[in-house]
C-alpha positions as CSV (number, residue, x, y, z in Angstrom):
1,X,-8.0,12.2,-8.2
2,X,-10.0,9.0,-9.0
3,X,-13.3,9.3,-10.7
4,X,-15.6,6.9,-12.4
5,X,-18.4,7.1,-14.9
6,X,-21.6,5.4,-13.9
7,X,-22.9,3.1,-16.5
8,X,-26.6,3.1,-17.5
9,X,-27.5,-0.3,-16.0
10,X,-25.2,0.0,-13.0
11,X,-26.5,0.3,-9.4
12,X,-25.1,2.7,-6.9
13,X,-23.5,-0.1,-4.8
14,X,-21.6,-1.4,-7.9
15,X,-20.4,2.1,-8.8
16,X,-19.3,2.8,-5.2
17,X,-17.4,-0.5,-5.1
18,X,-15.5,0.4,-8.3
19,X,-14.7,3.8,-6.8
20,X,-13.4,2.3,-3.6
21,X,-11.3,-0.1,-5.5
22,X,-9.8,2.7,-7.6
23,X,-9.0,4.7,-4.5
24,X,-7.2,1.6,-3.0
25,X,-5.2,1.2,-6.1
26,X,-4.1,4.8,-6.0
27,X,-3.1,4.6,-2.3
28,X,-5.1,7.7,-1.5
29,X,-6.2,6.6,2.0
30,X,-2.8,5.5,3.1
31,X,-1.2,8.7,1.8
32,X,-3.7,10.9,3.6
33,X,-3.1,9.0,6.8
34,X,0.6,9.4,6.4
35,X,0.2,13.2,5.8
36,X,-2.1,13.6,8.7
37,X,0.7,14.8,11.0
38,X,4.0,16.3,10.1
39,X,6.8,13.8,10.2
40,X,10.4,15.1,10.5
41,X,13.0,13.8,8.0
42,X,14.7,11.9,10.8
43,X,11.5,9.9,11.5
44,X,11.1,9.2,7.7
45,X,14.7,7.9,7.5
46,X,14.2,5.8,10.6
47,X,11.1,4.1,9.1
48,X,13.0,3.5,5.8
49,X,15.8,1.9,7.7
50,X,13.5,-0.4,9.6
51,X,11.6,-1.3,6.4
52,X,14.9,-2.1,4.6
53,X,16.0,-4.3,7.5
54,X,12.7,-6.2,7.4
55,X,12.9,-6.7,3.7
56,X,16.5,-8.0,3.9
57,X,15.6,-10.4,6.8
58,X,12.6,-11.7,4.8
59,X,14.8,-12.3,1.7
60,X,17.4,-14.1,3.9
61,X,14.7,-16.2,5.5
62,X,13.3,-17.2,2.1
63,X,16.8,-17.9,0.7
64,X,17.6,-20.2,3.7
65,X,14.2,-21.9,3.3
66,X,14.9,-22.5,-0.4
67,X,18.4,-23.8,0.3
68,X,17.1,-26.2,2.9
69,X,14.9,-27.9,0.3
70,X,17.9,-28.6,-2.0
């Protein structure tokens, strides 16, 4: 759970901004959105497979782009 200590000369807006940044770094919002509805294991595996394919295609694209410059 993120938490911050407000400094003496710090305004509320600055403290709130630091708190939001800390929440983003800890991926709290994305995790709560993912846990909002139950997702069966088949759906999780399907998403992982799609993400792996995207990652592989991106690497292949970058490799071909790099080789074309040589």
